Phi, psi and omega in degrees: 000154178280169183302321182267010178265146179230141173283166183298325178295320178294319180297316180295322179293317182289327187257338184081006178271140181283159176301316180301317180294317178300314181294325176297312179300320177297315182299320180274001179062032173283332175231152180293146177294131182289160175295159177246137176271176188312316184278004177094357179288152177286143177232100180279146181241156177297000000 
């Protein structure tokens, strides 16, 4: 991941939002779908 990229665990820790809630928001398109790194993990950006 790049310097400004965050994994889903880091995002949940920093924001207090659960993984389930983030994925729900992505599914409903309330937030943009994050980029995916080579192994398929989500990479959230600032």
